[in-house]
N, CA, C, O and the ligand as a Tripos MOL2 file, in Angstrom:
@<TRIPOS>MOLECULE
protein
  293   291    74     0     0
PROTEIN
NO_CHARGES

@<TRIPOS>ATOM
      1 N           1.1690    7.7870   11.3310 N.3       1 MET1
      2 CA          1.8900    6.6320   10.7850 C.3       1 MET1
      3 C           3.3660    6.9840   10.5820 C.2       1 MET1
      4 O           3.6820    8.0290   10.0130 O.2       1 MET1
      5 N           4.2440    6.1380   11.0330 N.am      2 THR2
      6 CA          5.6650    6.3970   10.8640 C.3       2 THR2
      7 C           6.2250    5.5520    9.7380 C.2       2 THR2
      8 O           5.5430    4.6680    9.2200 O.2       2 THR2
      9 N           7.4680    5.8210    9.3560 N.am      3 GLY3
     10 CA          8.0920    5.0740    8.2850 C.3       3 GLY3
     11 C           8.2430    3.5960    8.6000 C.2       3 GLY3
     12 O           8.3190    2.7600    7.6990 O.2       3 GLY3
     13 N           8.2860    3.2840    9.8940 N.am      4 ARG4
     14 CA          8.4640    1.8830   10.2710 C.3       4 ARG4
     15 C           7.2610    1.0300    9.8840 C.2       4 ARG4
     16 O           7.3830   -0.1680    9.6310 O.2       4 ARG4
     17 N           6.0920    1.6780    9.8420 N.am      5 ASP5
     18 CA          4.8750    0.9440    9.5050 C.3       5 ASP5
     19 C           4.7120    0.7650    8.0050 C.2       5 ASP5
     20 O           3.8840   -0.0190    7.5400 O.2       5 ASP5
     21 N           5.5100    1.4990    7.2690 N.am      6 LEU6
     22 CA          5.3700    1.4660    5.8260 C.3       6 LEU6
     23 C           5.6020    0.0530    5.2900 C.2       6 LEU6
     24 O           6.6040   -0.5880    5.6040 O.2       6 LEU6
     25 N           4.6770   -0.4060    4.4950 N.am      7 GLY7
     26 CA          4.8290   -1.7220    3.9090 C.3       7 GLY7
     27 C           4.0240   -2.7800    4.6380 C.2       7 GLY7
     28 O           3.6720   -3.8100    4.0640 O.2       7 GLY7
     29 N           3.7310   -2.5180    5.9190 N.am      8 ARG8
     30 CA          2.9050   -3.4670    6.6570 C.3       8 ARG8
     31 C           1.4590   -2.9800    6.5850 C.2       8 ARG8
     32 O           1.1620   -1.8280    6.9000 O.2       8 ARG8
     33 N           0.5870   -3.8570    6.1740 N.am      9 VAL9
     34 CA         -0.7870   -3.4580    5.9090 C.3       9 VAL9
     35 C          -1.7510   -4.2470    6.7840 C.2       9 VAL9
     36 O          -1.6390   -5.4640    6.9280 O.2       9 VAL9
     37 N          -2.7160   -3.5060    7.3730 N.am     10 LYS10
     38 CA         -3.7090   -4.1780    8.2010 C.3      10 LYS10
     39 C          -5.0840   -4.0440    7.5600 C.2      10 LYS10
     40 O          -5.4690   -2.9620    7.1200 O.2      10 LYS10
     41 N          -5.8150   -5.1420    7.5120 N.am     11 CYS11
     42 CA         -7.1730   -5.1200    6.9720 C.3      11 CYS11
     43 C          -8.0900   -4.5380    8.0390 C.2      11 CYS11
     44 O          -8.1160   -5.0160    9.1730 O.2      11 CYS11
     45 N          -8.8490   -3.4940    7.6690 N.am     12 SER12
     46 CA         -9.7230   -2.8540    8.6440 C.3      12 SER12
     47 C         -10.9770   -3.6810    8.9010 C.2      12 SER12
     48 O         -11.6780   -3.4610    9.8890 O.2      12 SER12
     49 N         -11.2550   -4.6200    8.0250 N.am     13 ALA13
     50 CA        -12.4640   -5.4410    8.1760 C.3      13 ALA13
     51 C         -12.2300   -6.6310    9.1100 C.2      13 ALA13
     52 O         -13.0170   -6.8560   10.0290 O.2      13 ALA13
     53 N         -11.1500   -7.3990    8.8840 N.am     14 CYS14
     54 CA        -10.9380   -8.6060    9.6910 C.3      14 CYS14
     55 C          -9.6980   -8.5270   10.5790 C.2      14 CYS14
     56 O          -9.4690   -9.4130   11.4020 O.2      14 CYS14
     57 N          -8.8960   -7.4690   10.4170 N.am     15 GLY15
     58 CA         -7.7440   -7.2840   11.2940 C.3      15 GLY15
     59 C          -6.5060   -8.0470   10.8800 C.2      15 GLY15
     60 O          -5.5000   -8.0190   11.5900 O.2      15 GLY15
     61 N          -6.5530   -8.7200    9.7600 N.am     16 ALA16
     62 CA         -5.3810   -9.4650    9.2850 C.3      16 ALA16
     63 C          -4.2570   -8.4910    8.9600 C.2      16 ALA16
     64 O          -4.4880   -7.4160    8.4050 O.2      16 ALA16
     65 N          -3.0330   -8.8860    9.3150 N.am     17 ILE17
     66 CA         -1.8830   -8.0340    9.0350 C.3      17 ILE17
     67 C          -1.0230   -8.6970    7.9650 C.2      17 ILE17
     68 O          -0.7050   -9.8830    8.0410 O.2      17 ILE17
     69 N          -0.6630   -7.9060    6.9810 N.am     18 PHE18
     70 CA          0.1540   -8.4290    5.8880 C.3      18 PHE18
     71 C           1.5200   -7.7800    5.9010 C.2      18 PHE18
     72 O           1.6460   -6.5570    5.8280 O.2      18 PHE18
     73 N           2.5350   -8.6090    5.9930 N.am     19 GLU19
     74 CA          3.8990   -8.1060    5.8760 C.3      19 GLU19
     75 C           4.1140   -7.7380    4.4090 C.2      19 GLU19
     76 O           3.3750   -8.1850    3.5320 O.2      19 GLU19
     77 N           5.1410   -6.9120    4.1530 N.am     20 PRO20
     78 CA          5.3610   -6.4510    2.7710 C.3      20 PRO20
     79 C           5.3600   -7.5780    1.7420 C.2      20 PRO20
     80 O           4.8150   -7.4210    0.6500 O.2      20 PRO20
     81 N           5.9590   -8.6980    2.0820 N.am     21 LEU21
     82 CA          6.0390   -9.8070    1.1330 C.3      21 LEU21
     83 C           4.6600  -10.4040    0.8540 C.2      21 LEU21
     84 O           4.3170  -10.6930   -0.2920 O.2      21 LEU21
     85 N           3.8810  -10.5830    1.9130 N.am     22 ALA22
     86 CA          2.5390  -11.1370    1.7620 C.3      22 ALA22
     87 C           1.6410  -10.1720    1.0050 C.2      22 ALA22
     88 O           0.8130  -10.5780    0.1890 O.2      22 ALA22
     89 N           1.8210   -8.8810    1.2940 N.am     23 TRP23
     90 CA          1.0180   -7.8610    0.6180 C.3      23 TRP23
     91 C           1.3050   -7.8580   -0.8770 C.2      23 TRP23
     92 O           0.3820   -7.7860   -1.6880 O.2      23 TRP23
     93 N           2.5770   -7.9360   -1.2430 N.am     24 SER24
     94 CA          2.9370   -7.8810   -2.6550 C.3      24 SER24
     95 C           2.4900   -9.1360   -3.3970 C.2      24 SER24
     96 O           2.4290   -9.1450   -4.6260 O.2      24 SER24
     97 N           2.1770  -10.2000   -2.6470 N.am     25 ALA25
     98 CA          1.7280  -11.4360   -3.2850 C.3      25 ALA25
     99 C           0.2490  -11.3720   -3.6420 C.2      25 ALA25
    100 O          -0.2390  -12.1830   -4.4280 O.2      25 ALA25
    101 N          -0.4680  -10.3990   -3.0610 N.am     26 LEU26
    102 CA         -1.8970  -10.2600   -3.3590 C.3      26 LEU26
    103 C          -2.0790   -9.6040   -4.7260 C.2      26 LEU26
    104 O          -1.1920   -8.9110   -5.2250 O.2      26 LEU26
    105 N          -3.2320   -9.8370   -5.3110 N.am     27 VAL27
    106 CA         -3.5240   -9.2650   -6.6240 C.3      27 VAL27
    107 C          -3.6630   -7.7560   -6.5230 C.2      27 VAL27
    108 O          -4.4000   -7.2520   -5.6760 O.2      27 VAL27
    109 N          -2.9660   -7.0410   -7.3770 N.am     28 MET28
    110 CA         -3.0940   -5.5880   -7.3420 C.3      28 MET28
    111 C          -4.3210   -5.1380   -8.1220 C.2      28 MET28
    112 O          -4.4740   -5.4530   -9.3020 O.2      28 MET28
    113 N          -5.1830   -4.4030   -7.4510 N.am     29 LEU29
    114 CA         -6.4050   -3.9100   -8.1050 C.3      29 LEU29
    115 C          -6.1630   -2.5340   -8.7050 C.2      29 LEU29
    116 O          -6.5650   -2.2510   -9.8340 O.2      29 LEU29
    117 N          -5.5020   -1.6870   -7.9330 N.am     30 GLU30
    118 CA         -5.2730   -0.3210   -8.3790 C.3      30 GLU30
    119 C          -3.9780    0.1980   -7.8100 C.2      30 GLU30
    120 O          -3.5150   -0.2600   -6.7650 O.2      30 GLU30
    121 N          -3.4020    1.1460   -8.4920 N.am     31 ARG31
    122 CA         -2.1780    1.7550   -7.9890 C.3      31 ARG31
    123 C          -2.1580    3.2220   -8.3760 C.2      31 ARG31
    124 O          -2.3740    3.5700   -9.5370 O.2      31 ARG31
    125 N          -1.8990    4.0760   -7.4040 N.am     32 ILE32
    126 CA         -1.7840    5.5030   -7.6620 C.3      32 ILE32
    127 C          -0.3300    5.8880   -7.4620 C.2      32 ILE32
    128 O           0.2270    5.7120   -6.3780 O.2      32 ILE32
    129 N           0.2700    6.4040   -8.4940 N.am     33 GLU33
    130 CA          1.6930    6.7440   -8.4450 C.3      33 GLU33
    131 C           1.9390    7.9480   -7.5320 C.2      33 GLU33
    132 O           1.0480    8.7730   -7.3310 O.2      33 GLU33
    133 N           3.1750    8.0430   -6.9710 N.am     34 PRO34
    134 CA          3.5080    9.1410   -6.0580 C.3      34 PRO34
    135 C           3.1880   10.5210   -6.6290 C.2      34 PRO34
    136 O           2.7040   11.3920   -5.9070 O.2      34 PRO34
    137 N           3.4560   10.7250   -7.9200 N.am     35 SER35
    138 CA          3.2160   12.0400   -8.5170 C.3      35 SER35
    139 C           1.7330   12.3900   -8.4810 C.2      35 SER35
    140 O           1.3730   13.5580   -8.3350 O.2      35 SER35
    141 N           0.8790   11.3870   -8.6130 N.am     36 GLU36
    142 CA         -0.5640   11.5970   -8.5770 C.3      36 GLU36
    143 C          -1.0140   11.9850   -7.1600 C.2      36 GLU36
    144 O          -1.8030   12.9120   -6.9750 O.2      36 GLU36
    145 N          -0.4890   11.2480   -6.1660 N.am     37 VAL37
    146 CA         -0.8990   11.5000   -4.7830 C.3      37 VAL37
    147 C          -0.4170   12.8720   -4.3270 C.2      37 VAL37
    148 O          -1.1340   13.5910   -3.6320 O.2      37 VAL37
    149 N           0.8010   13.2290   -4.7220 N.am     38 GLU38
    150 CA          1.3750   14.5170   -4.3220 C.3      38 GLU38
    151 C           0.5260   15.6840   -4.8020 C.2      38 GLU38
    152 O           0.4850   16.7410   -4.1720 O.2      38 GLU38
    153 N          -0.1450   15.4810   -5.9160 N.am     39 ARG39
    154 CA         -0.9960   16.5380   -6.4590 C.3      39 ARG39
    155 C          -2.1950   16.7950   -5.5610 C.2      39 ARG39
    156 O          -2.7120   17.9110   -5.5020 O.2      39 ARG39
    157 N          -2.6350   15.7520   -4.8630 N.am     40 ILE40
    158 CA         -3.8320   15.8500   -4.0240 C.3      40 ILE40
    159 C          -3.4720   16.1380   -2.5670 C.2      40 ILE40
    160 O          -4.1140   16.9620   -1.9170 O.2      40 ILE40
    161 N          -2.4350   15.4520   -2.0540 N.am     41 ILE41
    162 CA         -2.0410   15.6020   -0.6600 C.3      41 ILE41
    163 C          -0.6650   16.2570   -0.5910 C.2      41 ILE41
    164 O           0.3180   15.6880   -1.0640 O.2      41 ILE41
    165 N          -0.5910   17.4510   -0.0040 N.am     42 SER42
    166 CA          0.7020   18.1140    0.1090 C.3      42 SER42
    167 C           1.4990   17.4820    1.2410 C.2      42 SER42
    168 O           0.9350   17.0750    2.2570 O.2      42 SER42
    169 N           2.8130   17.4030    1.0600 N.am     43 GLY43
    170 CA          3.6640   16.8000    2.0720 C.3      43 GLY43
    171 C           3.6630   15.2930    2.0270 C.2      43 GLY43
    172 O           4.1180   14.6340    2.9620 O.2      43 GLY43
    173 N           3.1570   14.7500    0.9480 N.am     44 TRP44
    174 CA          3.1460   13.2930    0.7890 C.3      44 TRP44
    175 C           4.5870   12.7950    0.6750 C.2      44 TRP44
    176 O           5.3770   13.3840   -0.0630 O.2      44 TRP44
    177 N           4.9530   11.7100    1.3950 N.am     45 PRO45
    178 CA          6.3270   11.2180    1.3450 C.3      45 PRO45
    179 C           6.7360   10.8200   -0.0790 C.2      45 PRO45
    180 O           5.9950   10.1540   -0.8020 O.2      45 PRO45
    181 N           7.9160   11.2460   -0.4390 N.am     46 GLU46
    182 CA          8.4180   10.9720   -1.7800 C.3      46 GLU46
    183 C           8.5930    9.4630   -2.0000 C.2      46 GLU46
    184 O           9.0160    8.7450   -1.0940 O.2      46 GLU46
    185 N           8.2750    9.0040   -3.1690 N.am     47 GLY47
    186 CA          8.4680    7.5910   -3.5010 C.3      47 GLY47
    187 C           7.4650    6.6620   -2.8560 C.2      47 GLY47
    188 O           7.6850    5.4530   -2.7800 O.2      47 GLY47
    189 N           6.3540    7.2310   -2.3870 N.am     48 THR48
    190 CA          5.3400    6.4100   -1.7520 C.3      48 THR48
    191 C           4.0740    6.4030   -2.5930 C.2      48 THR48
    192 O           3.5300    7.4640   -2.9000 O.2      48 THR48
    193 N           3.6110    5.2560   -2.9590 N.am     49 CYS49
    194 CA          2.4160    5.1760   -3.7790 C.3      49 CYS49
    195 C           1.2700    4.5840   -2.9640 C.2      49 CYS49
    196 O           1.4530    4.1590   -1.8230 O.2      49 CYS49
    197 N           0.0940    4.5650   -3.5690 N.am     50 VAL50
    198 CA         -1.0680    3.9860   -2.9100 C.3      50 VAL50
    199 C          -1.5220    2.7800   -3.7280 C.2      50 VAL50
    200 O          -1.6790    2.8640   -4.9460 O.2      50 VAL50
    201 N          -1.7280    1.6750   -3.0520 N.am     51 GLU51
    202 CA         -2.1530    0.4650   -3.7400 C.3      51 GLU51
    203 C          -3.4270   -0.0750   -3.1280 C.2      51 GLU51
    204 O          -3.6550    0.0500   -1.9250 O.2      51 GLU51
    205 N          -4.2510   -0.6720   -3.9600 N.am     52 ALA52
    206 CA         -5.4610   -1.3410   -3.4870 C.3      52 ALA52
    207 C          -5.3610   -2.8160   -3.8480 C.2      52 ALA52
    208 O          -5.1580   -3.1730   -5.0090 O.2      52 ALA52
    209 N          -5.5090   -3.6750   -2.8270 N.am     53 ARG53
    210 CA         -5.4770   -5.1180   -3.0600 C.3      53 ARG53
    211 C          -6.5520   -5.7640   -2.2000 C.2      53 ARG53
    212 O          -6.9380   -5.2120   -1.1690 O.2      53 ARG53
    213 N          -7.0380   -6.9270   -2.6140 N.am     54 PRO54
    214 CA         -8.0460   -7.6160   -1.7950 C.3      54 PRO54
    215 C          -7.3800   -8.3170   -0.6150 C.2      54 PRO54
    216 O          -6.3000   -8.8910   -0.7550 O.2      54 PRO54
    217 N          -8.0280   -8.2680    0.5430 N.am     55 CYS55
    218 CA         -7.5050   -8.9440    1.7380 C.3      55 CYS55
    219 C          -7.3950  -10.4350    1.4720 C.2      55 CYS55
    220 O          -8.3050  -11.0420    0.9070 O.2      55 CYS55
    221 N          -6.2680  -11.0280    1.8830 N.am     56 GLY56
    222 CA         -6.0490  -12.4530    1.6710 C.3      56 GLY56
    223 C          -6.9170  -13.3200    2.5680 C.2      56 GLY56
    224 O          -7.0420  -14.5220    2.3370 O.2      56 GLY56
    225 N          -7.5200  -12.7160    3.5950 N.am     57 CYS57
    226 CA         -8.3470  -13.4890    4.5310 C.3      57 CYS57
    227 C          -9.8290  -13.3400    4.2290 C.2      57 CYS57
    228 O         -10.5350  -14.3360    4.0720 O.2      57 CYS57
    229 N         -10.3100  -12.0850    4.1450 N.am     58 CYS58
    230 CA        -11.7520  -11.8750    3.9860 C.3      58 CYS58
    231 C         -12.1200  -11.3670    2.5940 C.2      58 CYS58
    232 O         -13.2990  -11.3180    2.2460 O.2      58 CYS58
    233 N         -11.1280  -10.9910    1.8020 N.am     59 GLY59
    234 CA        -11.4200  -10.5680    0.4390 C.3      59 GLY59
    235 C         -11.8380   -9.1210    0.3030 C.2      59 GLY59
    236 O         -12.0790   -8.6490   -0.8080 O.2      59 GLY59
    237 N         -11.9290   -8.3980    1.4260 N.am     60 ARG60
    238 CA        -12.2920   -6.9870    1.3630 C.3      60 ARG60
    239 C         -11.1630   -6.1880    0.7340 C.2      60 ARG60
    240 O          -9.9850   -6.5170    0.8710 O.2      60 ARG60
    241 N         -11.5540   -5.1480    0.0530 N.am     61 ARG61
    242 CA        -10.5620   -4.3240   -0.6160 C.3      61 ARG61
    243 C          -9.8090   -3.4780    0.4160 C.2      61 ARG61
    244 O         -10.4340   -2.7990    1.2310 O.2      61 ARG61
    245 N          -8.4980   -3.5140    0.3880 N.am     62 ILE62
    246 CA         -7.6700   -2.7230    1.3020 C.3      62 ILE62
    247 C          -6.8930   -1.7030    0.4850 C.2      62 ILE62
    248 O          -6.2960   -2.0280   -0.5410 O.2      62 ILE62
    249 N          -6.9120   -0.4680    0.9570 N.am     63 VAL63
    250 CA         -6.1250    0.5620    0.3010 C.3      63 VAL63
    251 C          -4.9890    0.9200    1.2490 C.2      63 VAL63
    252 O          -5.2310    1.2640    2.4060 O.2      63 VAL63
    253 N          -3.7630    0.8430    0.7710 N.am     64 ALA64
    254 CA         -2.6160    1.0750    1.6400 C.3      64 ALA64
    255 C          -1.5510    1.9190    0.9680 C.2      64 ALA64
    256 O          -1.4340    1.9680   -0.2570 O.2      64 ALA64
    257 N          -0.7850    2.5760    1.8130 N.am     65 ARG65
    258 CA          0.3440    3.3640    1.3680 C.3      65 ARG65
    259 C           1.5420    2.4210    1.2670 C.2      65 ARG65
    260 O           1.8190    1.6760    2.2080 O.2      65 ARG65
    261 N           2.2370    2.4400    0.1720 N.am     66 CYS66
    262 CA          3.3480    1.5130   -0.0210 C.3      66 CYS66
    263 C           4.5560    2.2210   -0.6040 C.2      66 CYS66
    264 O           4.4300    3.1870   -1.3550 O.2      66 CYS66
    265 N           5.7280    1.7210   -0.2430 N.am     67 ALA67
    266 CA          6.9480    2.2230   -0.8680 C.3      67 ALA67
    267 C           6.9590    1.7300   -2.3010 C.2      67 ALA67
    268 O           6.7030    0.5540   -2.5610 O.2      67 ALA67
    269 N           7.2460    2.5980   -3.2040 N.am     68 ARG68
    270 CA          7.2690    2.2000   -4.5990 C.3      68 ARG68
    271 C           8.5240    1.3810   -4.8600 C.2      68 ARG68
    272 O           9.6250    1.8200   -4.5290 O.2      68 ARG68
    273 N           8.3770    0.2080   -5.4420 N.am     69 PRO69
    274 CA          9.5640   -0.5910   -5.7370 C.3      69 PRO69
    275 C          10.5110    0.1800   -6.6570 C.2      69 PRO69
    276 O          10.0900    0.8690   -7.5860 O.2      69 PRO69
    277 N          11.7770    0.0400   -6.3690 N.am     70 ASP70
    278 CA         12.7870    0.7390   -7.1790 C.3      70 ASP70
    279 C          12.7830    0.1700   -8.5930 C.2      70 ASP70
    280 O          13.0730   -1.0120   -8.7820 O.2      70 ASP70
    281 N          12.4610    0.9860   -9.5810 N.am     71 PRO71
    282 CA         12.3660    0.4770  -10.9560 C.3      71 PRO71
    283 C          13.7040    0.0070  -11.5200 C.2      71 PRO71
    284 O          13.7420   -0.7230  -12.5100 O.2      71 PRO71
    285 N          14.8150    0.4330  -10.8790 N.am     72 SER72
    286 CA         16.1300    0.0410  -11.3940 C.3      72 SER72
    287 C          16.5090   -1.3730  -10.9760 C.2      72 SER72
    288 O          17.4880   -1.9350  -11.4680 O.2      72 SER72
    289 N          15.7040   -1.9580  -10.0410 N.am     73 ARG73
    290 CA         16.0370   -3.2940   -9.5970 C.3      73 ARG73
    291 C          15.2950   -4.3630  -10.3720 C.2      73 ARG73
    292 O          15.4740   -5.5520  -10.1090 O.2      73 ARG73
    293 ZN         -9.6290   -8.9360    5.8070 Zn       74 ZN74
@<TRIPOS>BOND
     1     1     2 1
     2     2     3 1
     3     3     4 2
     4     3     5 am
     5     5     6 1
     6     6     7 1
     7     7     8 2
     8     7     9 am
     9     9    10 1
    10    10    11 1
    11    11    12 2
    12    11    13 am
    13    13    14 1
    14    14    15 1
    15    15    16 2
    16    15    17 am
    17    17    18 1
    18    18    19 1
    19    19    20 2
    20    19    21 am
    21    21    22 1
    22    22    23 1
    23    23    24 2
    24    23    25 am
    25    25    26 1
    26    26    27 1
    27    27    28 2
    28    27    29 am
    29    29    30 1
    30    30    31 1
    31    31    32 2
    32    31    33 am
    33    33    34 1
    34    34    35 1
    35    35    36 2
    36    35    37 am
    37    37    38 1
    38    38    39 1
    39    39    40 2
    40    39    41 am
    41    41    42 1
    42    42    43 1
    43    43    44 2
    44    43    45 am
    45    45    46 1
    46    46    47 1
    47    47    48 2
    48    47    49 am
    49    49    50 1
    50    50    51 1
    51    51    52 2
    52    51    53 am
    53    53    54 1
    54    54    55 1
    55    55    56 2
    56    55    57 am
    57    57    58 1
    58    58    59 1
    59    59    60 2
    60    59    61 am
    61    61    62 1
    62    62    63 1
    63    63    64 2
    64    63    65 am
    65    65    66 1
    66    66    67 1
    67    67    68 2
    68    67    69 am
    69    69    70 1
    70    70    71 1
    71    71    72 2
    72    71    73 am
    73    73    74 1
    74    74    75 1
    75    75    76 2
    76    75    77 am
    77    77    78 1
    78    78    79 1
    79    79    80 2
    80    79    81 am
    81    81    82 1
    82    82    83 1
    83    83    84 2
    84    83    85 am
    85    85    86 1
    86    86    87 1
    87    87    88 2
    88    87    89 am
    89    89    90 1
    90    90    91 1
    91    91    92 2
    92    91    93 am
    93    93    94 1
    94    94    95 1
    95    95    96 2
    96    95    97 am
    97    97    98 1
    98    98    99 1
    99    99   100 2
   100    99   101 am
   101   101   102 1
   102   102   103 1
   103   103   104 2
   104   103   105 am
   105   105   106 1
   106   106   107 1
   107   107   108 2
   108   107   109 am
   109   109   110 1
   110   110   111 1
   111   111   112 2
   112   111   113 am
   113   113   114 1
   114   114   115 1
   115   115   116 2
   116   115   117 am
   117   117   118 1
   118   118   119 1
   119   119   120 2
   120   119   121 am
   121   121   122 1
   122   122   123 1
   123   123   124 2
   124   123   125 am
   125   125   126 1
   126   126   127 1
   127   127   128 2
   128   127   129 am
   129   129   130 1
   130   130   131 1
   131   131   132 2
   132   131   133 am
   133   133   134 1
   134   134   135 1
   135   135   136 2
   136   135   137 am
   137   137   138 1
   138   138   139 1
   139   139   140 2
   140   139   141 am
   141   141   142 1
   142   142   143 1
   143   143   144 2
   144   143   145 am
   145   145   146 1
   146   146   147 1
   147   147   148 2
   148   147   149 am
   149   149   150 1
   150   150   151 1
   151   151   152 2
   152   151   153 am
   153   153   154 1
   154   154   155 1
   155   155   156 2
   156   155   157 am
   157   157   158 1
   158   158   159 1
   159   159   160 2
   160   159   161 am
   161   161   162 1
   162   162   163 1
   163   163   164 2
   164   163   165 am
   165   165   166 1
   166   166   167 1
   167   167   168 2
   168   167   169 am
   169   169   170 1
   170   170   171 1
   171   171   172 2
   172   171   173 am
   173   173   174 1
   174   174   175 1
   175   175   176 2
   176   175   177 am
   177   177   178 1
   178   178   179 1
   179   179   180 2
   180   179   181 am
   181   181   182 1
   182   182   183 1
   183   183   184 2
   184   183   185 am
   185   185   186 1
   186   186   187 1
   187   187   188 2
   188   187   189 am
   189   189   190 1
   190   190   191 1
   191   191   192 2
   192   191   193 am
   193   193   194 1
   194   194   195 1
   195   195   196 2
   196   195   197 am
   197   197   198 1
   198   198   199 1
   199   199   200 2
   200   199   201 am
   201   201   202 1
   202   202   203 1
   203   203   204 2
   204   203   205 am
   205   205   206 1
   206   206   207 1
   207   207   208 2
   208   207   209 am
   209   209   210 1
   210   210   211 1
   211   211   212 2
   212   211   213 am
   213   213   214 1
   214   214   215 1
   215   215   216 2
   216   215   217 am
   217   217   218 1
   218   218   219 1
   219   219   220 2
   220   219   221 am
   221   221   222 1
   222   222   223 1
   223   223   224 2
   224   223   225 am
   225   225   226 1
   226   226   227 1
   227   227   228 2
   228   227   229 am
   229   229   230 1
   230   230   231 1
   231   231   232 2
   232   231   233 am
   233   233   234 1
   234   234   235 1
   235   235   236 2
   236   235   237 am
   237   237   238 1
   238   238   239 1
   239   239   240 2
   240   239   241 am
   241   241   242 1
   242   242   243 1
   243   243   244 2
   244   243   245 am
   245   245   246 1
   246   246   247 1
   247   247   248 2
   248   247   249 am
   249   249   250 1
   250   250   251 1
   251   251   252 2
   252   251   253 am
   253   253   254 1
   254   254   255 1
   255   255   256 2
   256   255   257 am
   257   257   258 1
   258   258   259 1
   259   259   260 2
   260   259   261 am
   261   261   262 1
   262   262   263 1
   263   263   264 2
   264   263   265 am
   265   265   266 1
   266   266   267 1
   267   267   268 2
   268   267   269 am
   269   269   270 1
   270   270   271 1
   271   271   272 2
   272   271   273 am
   273   273   274 1
   274   274   275 1
   275   275   276 2
   276   275   277 am
   277   277   278 1
   278   278   279 1
   279   279   280 2
   280   279   281 am
   281   281   282 1
   282   282   283 1
   283   283   284 2
   284   283   285 am
   285   285   286 1
   286   286   287 1
   287   287   288 2
   288   287   289 am
   289   289   290 1
   290   290   291 1
   291   291   292 2
@<TRIPOS>SUBSTRUCTURE
     1 MET1         2 RESIDUE 1 A MET
     2 THR2         6 RESIDUE 1 A THR
     3 GLY3        10 RESIDUE 1 A GLY
     4 ARG4        14 RESIDUE 1 A ARG
     5 ASP5        18 RESIDUE 1 A ASP
     6 LEU6        22 RESIDUE 1 A LEU
     7 GLY7        26 RESIDUE 1 A GLY
     8 ARG8        30 RESIDUE 1 A ARG
     9 VAL9        34 RESIDUE 1 A VAL
    10 LYS10       38 RESIDUE 1 A LYS
    11 CYS11       42 RESIDUE 1 A CYS
    12 SER12       46 RESIDUE 1 A SER
    13 ALA13       50 RESIDUE 1 A ALA
    14 CYS14       54 RESIDUE 1 A CYS
    15 GLY15       58 RESIDUE 1 A GLY
    16 ALA16       62 RESIDUE 1 A ALA
    17 ILE17       66 RESIDUE 1 A ILE
    18 PHE18       70 RESIDUE 1 A PHE
    19 GLU19       74 RESIDUE 1 A GLU
    20 PRO20       78 RESIDUE 1 A PRO
    21 LEU21       82 RESIDUE 1 A LEU
    22 ALA22       86 RESIDUE 1 A ALA
    23 TRP23       90 RESIDUE 1 A TRP
    24 SER24       94 RESIDUE 1 A SER
    25 ALA25       98 RESIDUE 1 A ALA
    26 LEU26      102 RESIDUE 1 A LEU
    27 VAL27      106 RESIDUE 1 A VAL
    28 MET28      110 RESIDUE 1 A MET
    29 LEU29      114 RESIDUE 1 A LEU
    30 GLU30      118 RESIDUE 1 A GLU
    31 ARG31      122 RESIDUE 1 A ARG
    32 ILE32      126 RESIDUE 1 A ILE
    33 GLU33      130 RESIDUE 1 A GLU
    34 PRO34      134 RESIDUE 1 A PRO
    35 SER35      138 RESIDUE 1 A SER
    36 GLU36      142 RESIDUE 1 A GLU
    37 VAL37      146 RESIDUE 1 A VAL
    38 GLU38      150 RESIDUE 1 A GLU
    39 ARG39      154 RESIDUE 1 A ARG
    40 ILE40      158 RESIDUE 1 A ILE
    41 ILE41      162 RESIDUE 1 A ILE
    42 SER42      166 RESIDUE 1 A SER
    43 GLY43      170 RESIDUE 1 A GLY
    44 TRP44      174 RESIDUE 1 A TRP
    45 PRO45      178 RESIDUE 1 A PRO
    46 GLU46      182 RESIDUE 1 A GLU
    47 GLY47      186 RESIDUE 1 A GLY
    48 THR48      190 RESIDUE 1 A THR
    49 CYS49      194 RESIDUE 1 A CYS
    50 VAL50      198 RESIDUE 1 A VAL
    51 GLU51      202 RESIDUE 1 A GLU
    52 ALA52      206 RESIDUE 1 A ALA
    53 ARG53      210 RESIDUE 1 A ARG
    54 PRO54      214 RESIDUE 1 A PRO
    55 CYS55      218 RESIDUE 1 A CYS
    56 GLY56      222 RESIDUE 1 A GLY
    57 CYS57      226 RESIDUE 1 A CYS
    58 CYS58      230 RESIDUE 1 A CYS
    59 GLY59      234 RESIDUE 1 A GLY
    60 ARG60      238 RESIDUE 1 A ARG
    61 ARG61      242 RESIDUE 1 A ARG
    62 ILE62      246 RESIDUE 1 A ILE
    63 VAL63      250 RESIDUE 1 A VAL
    64 ALA64      254 RESIDUE 1 A ALA
    65 ARG65      258 RESIDUE 1 A ARG
    66 CYS66      262 RESIDUE 1 A CYS
    67 ALA67      266 RESIDUE 1 A ALA
    68 ARG68      270 RESIDUE 1 A ARG
    69 PRO69      274 RESIDUE 1 A PRO
    70 ASP70      278 RESIDUE 1 A ASP
    71 PRO71      282 RESIDUE 1 A PRO
    72 SER72      286 RESIDUE 1 A SER
    73 ARG73      290 RESIDUE 1 A ARG
    74 ZN74       293 GROUP 0 **** ****
């Protein structure tokens, strides 16, 4: 996965693709902060968190890597 794909999420169940805006509009179920992920996976990109949201089409839970929104904004 390259940085260009970051933010775009594909549902593995129904194949629906969510652009960053559509993804952020879905209900957030879970979020793992970058510091948490770095503890488990070495070389994890800085400022990247993991989010789980339900697919807007089929409702299946999708877990995706996301850029963490800048808290200063
Ligand atoms: Zn789906």
